[in-house]
C-alpha positions in Angstrom: -16.9 12.1 -14.5 -18.2 8.6 -13.9 -15.4 7.1 -16.1 -12.8 9.0 -14.1 -14.3 7.8 -10.8 -14.4 4.2 -12.1 -10.7 4.4 -13.2 -9.6 5.8 -9.9 -11.6 3.2 -8.0 -10.1 0.3 -10.0 -6.6 1.7 -9.5 -7.2 2.3 -5.8 -8.1 -1.4 -4.9 -11.8 -0.6 -4.2 -11.2 -0.5 -0.4 -13.3 2.6 0.2 -16.2 1.3 -1.9 -16.3 -2.0 0.0 -16.1 -0.3 3.3 -18.9 2.0 2.3 -21.1 -1.0 1.2 -20.4 -2.8 4.5 -21.1 0.2 6.7 -23.9 1.7 4.5 -22.0 5.0 4.2 -21.2 7.1 1.1 -17.8 6.2 -0.4 -16.8 9.8 -0.6 -17.1 10.1 3.2 -14.8 7.2 3.7 -12.3 8.6 1.2 -12.3 12.0 3.0 -11.8 10.2 6.3 -8.7 8.4 5.0 -7.3 11.6 3.5 -7.8 13.8 6.6 -6.7 11.1 9.0 -3.5 10.5 6.9 -2.6 14.2 7.4 -3.4 14.2 11.1 -1.8 10.9 11.9 1.3 11.4 9.7 0.4 8.8 7.1 -0.3 5.8 9.4 -3.9 5.2 7.9 -2.2 4.6 4.6 -0.7 1.4 6.1 -4.2 0.4 7.2 -5.5 1.1 3.7 -2.8 -1.0 2.1 -3.4 -3.8 4.5 -7.1 -3.8 3.7 -6.3 -3.8 0.0 -3.9 -6.7 0.4 -6.5 -8.7 2.4 -9.1 -7.9 -0.2 -6.9 -9.1 -3.1 -6.0 -12.3 -1.3 -9.6 -13.1 -0.6 -10.5 -12.4 -4.3 -7.7 -14.7 -5.4 -8.9 -17.5 -3.1 -12.4 -17.1 -4.4 -11.2 -17.6 -8.0 -9.8 -21.0 -7.1 -6.2 -20.0 -7.2 -5.5 -21.1 -3.7 -2.5 -23.3 -4.6 0.8 -21.6 -4.0 3.5 -22.5 -6.5 7.2 -22.2 -5.5 
């Protein structure tokens, strides 16, 4: 079960894990919040999730030293 959870977390950008670490909440509670709020708000939290994933990836890229943009 742990391998499946790691695979899903790696494919899902790690947003819920990072939020859980920052707010000291279990990751499962944050995932459930996103799922339920997506149904209640007709999918708009998915946009928030994707925006957070994008920001997280950009920050990770900048930390690696690839801050130069090539055109």
